[in-house]
C-alpha positions as CSV (number, residue, x, y, z in Angstrom):
1,M,24.8,-70.0,22.5
2,F,23.5,-68.2,19.5
3,P,25.2,-64.9,18.5
4,F,23.3,-61.7,18.5
5,A,22.0,-60.7,15.2
6,Q,23.8,-57.7,13.7
7,L,21.6,-54.7,13.7
8,P,21.6,-52.3,10.7
9,E,23.3,-48.9,11.0
10,P,20.7,-46.3,12.1
11,L,19.6,-43.9,9.4
12,P,20.7,-40.3,9.9
13,E,17.9,-38.3,11.5
14,L,16.2,-36.0,9.1
15,R,15.7,-32.6,10.8
16,Q,13.7,-29.8,9.3
17,A,15.6,-26.6,9.3
18,P,14.2,-24.4,12.0
19,S,12.0,-21.5,11.1
20,L,12.5,-18.3,13.1
21,Q,10.2,-15.3,12.9
22,G,10.6,-11.8,14.3
23,Q,9.7,-8.1,14.1
24,Q,13.1,-6.5,15.1
25,L,15.2,-5.5,12.1
26,R,18.3,-3.4,11.6
27,I,19.3,-2.2,8.1
28,D,22.6,-0.4,7.8
29,G,22.2,0.8,11.4
30,L,18.6,1.9,11.1
31,E,16.3,0.2,13.7
32,L,13.0,-0.9,12.2
33,R,10.0,-3.1,13.1
34,S,8.9,-5.3,10.3
35,S,8.0,-9.0,9.9
36,W,10.7,-11.4,8.7
37,Q,11.2,-15.2,8.6
38,W,14.5,-17.0,8.6
39,E,14.8,-20.7,7.5
40,G,18.0,-22.6,8.4
41,L,20.4,-23.5,11.2
42,N,23.3,-21.2,10.3
43,R,22.7,-17.8,12.0
44,S,24.9,-16.0,9.5
45,Q,23.7,-17.6,6.3
46,P,20.0,-18.5,6.0
47,D,18.8,-21.2,3.7
48,Q,15.8,-18.9,3.0
49,L,15.1,-15.3,4.1
50,W,11.5,-14.0,3.7
51,L,11.0,-10.3,3.7
52,P,8.0,-8.1,3.0
53,L,7.8,-6.7,-0.5
54,E,7.1,-3.2,0.9
55,L,10.3,-3.4,2.9
56,L,12.3,-4.5,-0.1
57,E,11.1,-1.4,-2.0
58,S,11.4,1.1,0.8
59,H,14.6,0.0,2.6
60,L,16.7,-1.9,0.2
61,G,16.1,-0.2,-3.2
62,F,14.2,-2.9,-5.0
63,R,12.0,-1.6,-7.8
64,R,8.8,-3.0,-9.3
65,H,8.4,-2.1,-13.0
66,E,6.0,-3.5,-15.6
67,G,5.4,-6.7,-13.5
68,Q,9.1,-7.3,-12.9
69,L,11.0,-7.0,-9.6
70,E,14.5,-5.6,-10.3
71,W,17.5,-4.9,-8.1
72,F,21.1,-4.3,-9.2
73,G,20.6,-5.8,-12.7
74,R,18.6,-8.8,-11.7
75,R,15.0,-9.0,-13.0
76,Q,12.3,-11.5,-12.3
77,P,8.6,-11.5,-13.0
78,L,6.9,-10.7,-9.7
79,A,4.1,-13.2,-10.3
80,E,6.7,-16.1,-10.6
81,L,8.4,-15.4,-7.3
82,P,7.4,-17.6,-4.3
83,Q,5.2,-15.7,-1.9
84,R,4.0,-16.2,1.7
85,T,2.1,-14.1,4.3
86,L,4.3,-12.3,6.8
87,G,2.0,-10.8,9.4
88,D,-0.1,-8.4,7.3
89,E,2.4,-8.2,4.4
90,V,3.2,-10.2,1.3
91,G,6.7,-11.8,1.8
92,L,9.2,-12.8,-0.9
93,E,12.3,-15.1,-0.5
94,V,15.4,-13.0,-1.2
95,A,18.4,-14.7,0.5
96,D,20.1,-15.4,-2.8
97,W,19.4,-11.9,-4.1
98,L,21.0,-10.3,-1.1
99,A,24.0,-12.6,-0.9
100,K,25.0,-12.0,-4.6
101,V,25.1,-8.3,-4.0
102,G,27.2,-8.6,-0.9
103,V,24.6,-7.9,1.8
104,I,25.8,-9.3,5.2
105,I,23.0,-11.2,6.8
106,R,23.0,-12.3,10.4
107,L,20.9,-13.0,13.4
108,D,21.7,-11.3,16.7
109,D,19.5,-12.7,19.3
110,Q,16.0,-11.9,18.0
111,Q,17.1,-9.1,15.7
112,L,17.7,-9.6,11.9
113,Q,20.6,-7.5,10.7
114,L,21.3,-6.6,7.1
115,T,24.4,-4.6,6.3
116,L,26.0,-3.4,3.1
117,P,29.3,-1.4,3.4
118,A,29.0,2.1,2.1
119,A,30.0,2.8,-1.5
120,D,32.1,5.8,-2.6
121,L,30.4,8.2,-5.0
122,Q,32.7,8.4,-8.0
123,G,30.8,10.8,-10.2
124,M,27.4,12.1,-11.2
125,R,25.9,12.7,-14.6
126,R,22.6,14.0,-15.9
127,G,20.3,12.3,-18.4
128,K,19.5,13.7,-21.8
129,G,16.4,14.2,-23.9
130,S,13.4,12.3,-22.4
131,T,15.5,11.4,-19.3
132,A,16.6,15.0,-18.6
133,D,15.3,14.8,-15.1
134,R,17.6,11.8,-14.4
135,L,20.7,11.9,-12.2
136,V,23.0,8.9,-12.4
137,L,25.3,8.3,-9.4
138,D,28.3,6.2,-10.4
139,L,29.6,4.1,-7.4
140,D,32.5,1.8,-6.6
141,G,30.1,-0.7,-5.2
142,P,26.4,-1.5,-4.4
143,A,24.5,0.8,-2.1
144,L,21.2,0.4,-0.2
145,V,18.4,3.0,-0.8
146,Q,16.1,3.7,2.1
147,R,13.0,5.9,2.3
148,V,12.8,7.2,5.9
149,G,9.9,9.5,6.5
150,D,10.3,12.2,3.8
151,D,14.0,11.6,3.4
152,L,16.0,9.4,1.0
153,H,18.9,7.6,2.6
154,L,21.7,6.3,0.2
155,G,24.5,4.1,1.6
156,V,27.0,6.4,-0.1
157,R,30.0,8.5,0.9
158,S,30.3,11.8,-1.0
159,T,32.8,14.7,-1.1
160,A,32.1,18.3,-0.2
161,A,32.3,19.2,-4.0
162,Q,29.7,16.5,-4.8
163,Q,27.4,17.8,-2.1
164,L,27.7,21.3,-3.5
165,E,26.7,19.9,-6.9
166,L,23.7,18.3,-5.4
167,R,22.7,21.6,-3.8
168,R,22.9,23.2,-7.3
169,L,20.3,20.6,-8.4
170,R,17.9,21.9,-5.7
171,L,18.5,18.9,-3.4
172,I,19.5,19.1,0.2
173,P,22.3,16.7,1.0
174,Q,23.5,15.7,4.5
175,Q,26.5,13.4,4.6
176,G,26.8,11.1,7.6
177,P,29.6,8.7,8.2
178,D,28.2,6.0,5.9
179,S,25.0,7.5,4.6
180,L,24.1,10.4,2.2
181,V,20.6,11.8,3.1
182,L,18.6,13.8,0.5
183,K,16.1,15.7,2.6
184,G,12.5,15.7,1.5
185,Q,13.1,13.4,-1.5
186,A,11.6,10.1,-0.4
187,T,8.4,10.5,-2.3
188,R,9.7,12.9,-5.0
189,L,12.4,10.7,-6.6
190,R,12.1,7.3,-8.2
191,T,15.2,5.1,-7.8
192,L,16.8,2.2,-9.7
193,S,19.8,0.2,-8.5
194,L,22.0,-1.1,-11.3
195,A,25.2,-3.2,-11.6
196,T,28.1,-3.6,-14.1
197,P,29.0,-0.9,-13.3
198,W,27.5,-0.1,-9.9
199,R,25.2,2.9,-10.0
200,V,22.0,4.3,-8.5
201,V,19.7,6.2,-10.8
202,L,17.5,9.0,-9.4
203,D,14.5,10.0,-11.6
204,G,12.6,13.2,-11.0
205,V,15.6,15.6,-10.4
206,R,14.5,18.9,-11.9
207,T,16.5,22.1,-12.1
208,G,14.8,25.4,-11.3
209,G,11.9,26.0,-8.9
210,P,12.2,26.2,-5.1
211,A,14.6,24.0,-3.2
212,A,13.3,21.2,-1.1
213,T,13.2,21.9,2.6
214,A,13.5,19.8,5.6
215,A,10.2,18.7,7.2
216,Q,8.8,21.3,9.6
217,L,6.8,20.7,12.7
218,P,3.2,20.6,11.5
219,L,1.9,23.1,14.0
220,R,4.5,25.7,12.8
221,N,3.9,25.2,9.1
222,P,2.2,28.3,7.6
223,A,0.2,26.0,5.2
224,I,-1.5,24.4,8.2
225,A,-1.5,27.2,10.7
226,R,-4.4,29.0,9.1
227,W,-6.6,25.9,9.4
228,L,-5.5,25.4,13.0
229,R,-6.7,29.0,13.8
230,R,-10.1,28.1,12.3
231,G,-10.5,25.1,14.6
232,L,-8.8,22.2,12.9
233,V,-7.4,19.8,15.6
234,L,-4.0,18.3,14.9
235,E,-2.4,16.6,17.9
236,E,-0.4,13.7,19.2
237,R,-1.4,12.1,22.5
238,T,-1.1,8.8,24.4
239,V,-4.1,6.7,25.1
240,T,-3.8,3.7,27.5
241,V,-5.9,0.7,26.7
242,G,-5.7,-1.9,29.5
243,V,-2.0,-1.6,30.3
244,K,-0.9,-0.8,26.7
245,P,0.0,2.8,25.9
246,L,-0.8,3.8,22.4
247,R,0.6,6.8,20.5
248,V,-2.3,8.4,18.6
249,L,-2.1,11.1,15.9
250,R,-5.6,12.7,15.8
251,T,-6.9,15.3,13.4
252,G,-10.3,16.7,12.4
253,G,-13.1,18.6,13.9
254,D,-16.3,20.3,12.6
255,L,-15.2,20.4,9.0
256,S,-18.0,22.7,7.6
257,R,-17.3,25.3,10.3
258,I,-13.5,25.1,9.6
259,G,-14.0,25.4,5.8
260,L,-12.9,21.9,4.9
261,T,-14.5,18.8,3.4
262,M,-13.5,15.2,3.1
263,T,-12.8,13.5,-0.2
264,P,-11.4,10.2,-1.4
265,L,-7.9,10.5,-2.8
266,T,-7.6,8.5,-6.0
267,M,-5.5,8.1,-9.1
268,A,-6.8,9.8,-12.2
269,G,-8.3,7.6,-14.9
270,Q,-7.2,4.2,-13.6
271,Q,-7.4,1.8,-10.7
272,Q,-4.2,-0.1,-11.5
273,G,-1.0,1.1,-9.7
274,L,0.2,2.5,-6.4
275,R,1.4,6.0,-5.4
276,F,3.0,7.7,-2.5
277,L,0.3,9.4,-0.4
278,P,1.7,12.9,-1.1
279,Q,1.3,12.1,-4.8
280,L,-2.4,11.5,-4.2
281,S,-2.9,14.4,-1.8
282,Q,-1.1,17.2,-3.6
283,P,-3.3,17.2,-6.8
284,A,-6.4,17.4,-4.6
285,N,-4.8,20.3,-2.5
286,A,-5.4,18.2,0.6
287,V,-4.5,19.9,3.9
288,I,-4.5,16.6,5.7
289,A,-4.3,13.1,4.2
290,I,-4.3,9.5,5.5
291,N,-4.0,6.2,3.6
292,G,-7.3,4.6,2.7
293,G,-8.6,1.1,1.9
294,F,-7.0,-2.3,1.2
295,F,-5.3,-3.3,-2.0
296,N,-3.3,-6.2,-3.6
297,R,0.4,-5.1,-3.2
298,I,1.6,-7.6,-5.8
299,L,-0.9,-6.8,-8.6
300,Q,-1.4,-3.2,-7.3
301,L,-5.2,-3.4,-7.5
302,P,-8.0,-2.2,-5.2
303,L,-9.7,-4.6,-2.8
304,G,-12.8,-2.8,-1.6
305,A,-15.3,-0.1,-2.2
306,L,-14.1,3.2,-3.8
307,R,-16.7,5.6,-5.0
308,Q,-16.1,9.3,-5.9
309,Q,-18.6,11.9,-6.8
310,G,-21.2,9.3,-7.7
311,Q,-18.9,7.0,-9.8
312,W,-17.9,3.6,-8.7
313,L,-14.2,3.3,-9.2
314,S,-14.1,-0.1,-7.5
315,G,-17.0,-2.1,-5.9
316,P,-17.2,-3.5,-2.4
317,I,-16.2,-7.0,-1.5
318,L,-17.3,-9.5,1.2
319,N,-19.9,-7.3,2.8
320,R,-17.0,-5.3,4.4
321,G,-17.3,-2.1,6.4
322,V,-17.4,1.2,4.6
323,V,-17.8,4.9,5.3
324,A,-20.1,6.9,3.0
325,W,-21.0,10.6,2.7
326,G,-22.5,13.2,0.5
327,D,-22.1,16.9,0.1
328,N,-23.0,17.7,3.7
329,D,-20.1,15.6,5.1
330,Q,-22.5,13.7,7.4
331,L,-20.7,10.3,7.6
332,Q,-22.6,7.0,7.5
333,F,-21.0,3.7,8.6
334,G,-22.0,0.2,7.9
335,R,-21.3,-2.9,5.9
336,L,-22.0,-2.9,2.1
337,R,-22.6,-5.3,-0.7
338,L,-23.2,-4.5,-4.3
339,D,-25.5,-6.8,-6.3
340,Q,-25.1,-6.8,-10.1
341,Q,-27.1,-8.7,-12.6
342,L,-27.0,-9.3,-16.3
343,Q,-30.1,-10.3,-18.4
344,V,-29.7,-11.7,-21.9
345,N,-32.5,-11.3,-24.5
346,G,-35.0,-10.7,-21.7
347,G,-34.5,-14.1,-20.2
348,R,-32.8,-15.5,-17.2
349,R,-30.7,-13.1,-15.0
350,R,-27.1,-13.9,-14.1
351,G,-25.2,-12.5,-11.2
352,L,-22.0,-10.5,-11.6
353,S,-19.7,-10.9,-8.6
354,Y,-17.5,-7.8,-8.5
355,L,-17.1,-4.4,-10.1
356,N,-13.6,-3.0,-11.1
357,S,-12.0,-5.2,-8.4
358,G,-8.7,-6.9,-7.9
359,Y,-10.5,-9.5,-5.8
360,V,-10.3,-12.4,-8.2
361,Q,-12.8,-15.3,-7.9
362,R,-14.5,-17.8,-10.2
363,G,-17.6,-16.4,-11.9
364,L,-18.5,-13.3,-13.8
365,S,-17.1,-9.8,-13.0
366,R,-17.6,-6.4,-14.6
367,Y,-15.1,-3.7,-15.6
368,T,-15.9,-0.2,-16.8
369,R,-13.7,2.6,-18.1
370,A,-13.1,3.7,-14.5
371,W,-10.8,0.7,-14.3
372,G,-8.6,2.3,-16.9
373,P,-8.4,2.2,-20.7
374,I,-7.0,-1.3,-21.0
375,Y,-8.0,-4.6,-19.3
376,R,-5.5,-7.4,-19.0
377,P,-6.1,-10.8,-17.3
378,L,-6.0,-11.1,-13.6
379,S,-6.1,-14.9,-13.6
380,G,-4.9,-17.7,-15.8
381,E,-7.9,-18.5,-17.9
382,E,-10.3,-15.7,-18.8
383,E,-12.8,-14.9,-21.6
384,A,-14.9,-11.7,-21.9
385,L,-17.8,-9.9,-23.6
386,L,-17.9,-6.2,-24.5
387,V,-21.4,-4.6,-24.0
388,Q,-22.2,-1.3,-25.6
389,G,-25.5,0.3,-26.1
390,G,-27.4,-2.6,-24.6
391,R,-25.8,-5.2,-26.9
392,V,-22.8,-7.5,-27.0
393,T,-20.5,-6.1,-29.6
394,Q,-17.4,-8.3,-29.2
395,R,-16.3,-11.5,-27.7
396,F,-12.7,-12.0,-26.5
397,D,-10.9,-15.3,-26.2
398,R,-8.0,-16.0,-23.8
399,A,-5.4,-15.0,-26.3
400,S,-7.1,-11.7,-27.1
401,I,-7.3,-10.8,-23.4
402,R,-3.6,-11.6,-22.8
403,R,-2.8,-9.0,-25.4
404,G,-5.0,-6.5,-23.6
405,V,-8.6,-5.3,-24.3
406,L,-9.6,-1.7,-24.8
407,I,-12.6,-0.6,-22.6
408,P,-14.5,2.1,-24.4
409,A,-15.9,5.1,-22.4
410,D,-19.5,3.7,-23.1
411,G,-18.6,0.0,-22.6
412,D,-18.9,-2.7,-20.0
413,L,-16.5,-5.6,-20.1
414,V,-17.9,-8.8,-18.6
415,V,-15.1,-11.2,-17.7
416,A,-15.6,-14.9,-17.1
417,R,-13.1,-16.8,-14.8
418,G,-12.4,-20.3,-13.7
419,G,-14.2,-22.0,-16.5
420,T,-17.4,-20.1,-16.1
421,P,-19.1,-20.0,-19.5
422,L,-19.8,-16.7,-21.2
423,P,-23.6,-15.9,-20.8
424,A,-24.1,-14.3,-24.2
425,K,-22.8,-13.9,-27.8
426,P,-22.2,-11.0,-30.1
427,G,-25.5,-9.5,-31.2
428,D,-27.4,-10.5,-28.0
429,A,-29.4,-7.8,-26.2
430,V,-28.0,-7.4,-22.7
431,M,-29.4,-5.4,-19.7
432,L,-27.0,-4.6,-16.8
433,S,-28.4,-3.6,-13.5
434,Q,-26.9,-3.0,-10.0
435,R,-28.2,-2.1,-6.5
436,T,-26.5,-1.9,-3.1
437,T,-27.8,-3.6,0.0
438,S,-28.2,-0.3,1.9
439,G,-28.4,3.4,1.2
440,L,-24.7,3.7,1.9
441,G,-24.0,2.8,-1.8
442,D,-26.3,5.7,-2.9
443,Q,-24.0,8.3,-1.3
444,A,-21.7,10.3,-3.6
445,N,-18.5,9.0,-1.9
446,V,-17.8,5.6,-0.4
447,L,-14.5,4.2,0.9
448,G,-14.2,0.6,2.1
449,G,-12.0,-0.8,4.7
450,G,-12.8,-3.1,7.6
451,P,-13.6,-4.4,10.0
452,L,-16.2,-1.9,11.2
453,L,-15.2,-1.0,14.7
454,M,-18.0,1.1,16.1
455,Q,-21.6,2.1,15.2
456,G,-23.9,4.3,17.3
457,G,-21.5,4.4,20.2
458,Q,-21.2,0.6,20.4
459,I,-18.3,-1.6,19.5
460,V,-19.5,-3.9,16.7
461,L,-16.2,-5.6,15.7
462,N,-16.9,-8.8,13.8
463,G,-14.1,-9.4,11.4
464,R,-15.2,-13.0,10.5
465,A,-18.5,-11.6,9.2
466,E,-16.5,-9.4,6.8
467,G,-14.3,-12.2,5.5
468,F,-11.1,-11.4,7.4
469,S,-8.9,-14.3,8.3
470,P,-8.3,-15.3,12.0
471,D,-4.6,-14.5,11.6
472,F,-5.4,-11.0,10.4
473,L,-7.8,-10.4,13.2
474,A,-5.2,-11.5,15.8
475,L,-2.5,-9.2,14.5
476,A,-1.0,-6.3,16.5
477,A,-0.2,-3.6,13.9
478,P,-0.2,0.2,13.2
479,R,-3.7,1.3,12.5
480,T,-5.5,4.0,10.5
481,V,-9.2,4.9,11.4
482,V,-11.9,7.2,10.1
483,G,-14.7,8.1,12.5
484,Q,-17.1,10.6,13.8
485,G,-18.2,11.6,17.2
486,T,-17.6,14.4,19.8
487,G,-16.5,17.5,17.8
488,G,-17.0,16.2,14.3
489,T,-15.1,14.1,11.8
490,W,-11.8,12.4,12.9
491,L,-8.9,10.7,11.2
492,L,-6.7,8.6,13.6
493,A,-3.3,6.9,13.2
494,L,-2.3,4.6,16.1
495,R,1.0,2.9,17.0
496,G,2.3,1.3,20.1
497,A,3.9,3.9,22.3
498,A,6.2,1.4,24.1
499,G,6.5,-1.8,22.2
500,S,3.5,-3.7,20.8
501,D,1.1,-2.1,18.3
502,P,-2.7,-2.2,18.8
503,T,-4.9,-5.1,18.0
504,L,-8.2,-4.4,16.3
505,L,-10.1,-4.6,19.6
506,E,-7.6,-2.3,21.3
507,T,-8.1,0.1,18.3
508,A,-11.8,0.1,18.8
509,L,-11.4,0.7,22.6
510,A,-9.0,3.6,21.9
511,A,-11.5,5.1,19.4
512,Q,-14.3,4.8,22.0
513,Q,-12.0,6.4,24.6
514,L,-11.4,9.3,22.2
515,G,-15.1,10.0,22.0
516,L,-15.9,8.4,18.6
517,K,-19.5,7.1,18.0
518,D,-18.8,5.5,14.7
519,A,-15.4,4.2,13.4
520,L,-14.0,2.1,10.6
521,N,-10.6,0.5,10.4
522,L,-8.7,1.2,7.2
523,D,-5.6,-0.4,5.7
524,G,-2.9,-0.4,8.4
525,G,0.5,-2.0,9.0
526,S,3.2,-0.6,6.7
527,S,0.5,1.4,4.7
528,T,-0.3,3.6,7.7
529,T,0.6,7.2,6.6
530,V,-0.4,10.7,7.7
531,V,0.5,13.7,5.5
532,V,0.1,17.3,6.7
533,A,0.5,20.1,4.1
534,G,2.2,17.7,1.7
535,R,4.7,16.4,4.3
536,T,4.7,12.9,5.9
537,V,4.4,13.2,9.7
538,M,3.7,9.6,10.6
539,N,4.4,6.2,9.0
540,G,3.4,2.8,10.3
541,R,6.8,1.3,10.0
542,G,9.1,4.2,9.4
543,S,9.2,4.3,5.6
544,A,7.2,6.0,2.9
545,P,4.9,3.3,1.5
546,R,3.0,3.3,-1.8
547,V,-0.7,3.0,-1.4
548,H,-3.7,2.7,-3.7
549,N,-6.0,5.4,-2.3
550,G,-6.5,7.7,0.7
551,L,-8.8,10.2,2.5
552,G,-8.1,13.9,2.5
553,F,-9.4,17.1,4.1
554,I,-9.6,19.7,1.3
555,P,-10.7,23.3,1.3
556,L,-14.4,23.9,0.5
């Protein structure tokens, strides 16, 4: 009888760490809805934790500065951090960042919980010279900084004497058991969290002037009441689409009769950077403001059409939906493409893909002074030509562009990406031309978003035709809409009234139910913001986000 052959020991089974995703989140006791992704088997110590960049800034105190992400003394170039898409947000992996500061991370059923014990405020000191509007809070440990509506929440315990000193600085402190709330300061103060020793820096604290006040109900605010008496509508209501109830904040009306007009809300002199919506609305004296079009949150650059008073600040992309209007406030809706051409020495014409855009693709793109005074590369390998007075005056190699290129007021910078050869050389005669695919681009003001939801009373939703991904089109998220229909011009912000937020189709059906004939979806998700008389009255996910542009109703 032959013995059985000895079988080799089985190899250990290789198991991929499970990936858990969710929307329920609790940070220092505050309930939120935000996308997150957990990698790993241990429910109290993830191998990886992916959180949206906007959440890190608005609810943990991370700061983005000069291309770096910083938090409690740790800095890292934002462009070098691994990134992935979380719903409609850009996600970063931060498990190690949080653990080293002492944040307690755990999963409780389907809820992600982040907790950092409150720190004691040991002292306060003012900055000097150029930092005179700075207040440094010295702490005995790290503290989270959260922007909730208009208020700034600090994970700090303070004494009655310290609260009195904060009042002397024209702040309004409210001390809870484990949180110090500075009323009305979420969009006024810039913050920085530092270590060794632990401290939180507040920039923008100015002595003198009126004290901040707690947010008032919009209908009782004297700054808005006069417009309500003239016929401006500002209301919250619930609309049911299918079986889903949606909370809708609706504002607008017959603007010319009321004495208002609509305007894009933009940054002065540049297209690079983000601002809180009140920072965009207040210089324009906007009575009402909502967030506008899409942008790249990492690079802080526009991703769509933006035209103000006849000047293109950023060109359209991907034939996406836009709203356009002139001095009479009659809105036009449709999809828009901008065709640009460059002709060298009277010969062959070359196409230019995009104008002043953060949408980076291989080929030739054009940048004007509306982009800002300095152009720096948006991709790895770029070369450029400067055109002035119909001629190429300078050529810039890759090293020159990395140092930054000045865009003169009368100049056009033609940038070549992805190995595309430059079409001309210094001294060549160059003619630049552009035209839009419809009369929409000839209007004085244009704001891009997408997808287009309604046109002429019909739902025309076709996100694939506008270059949106299937994942984006399937998302349920807070929404912002501009439209026109029964009663005039309308701005809408929509959220789920009892759980799930609206999909794009549900948003279109809600707009139709509210009497709109034309409607355009704008940037939504965490960017969704409504500001009334300078105060935030609605956010998509409970925090004050930074955005690139907006729409506002301003006095005629």
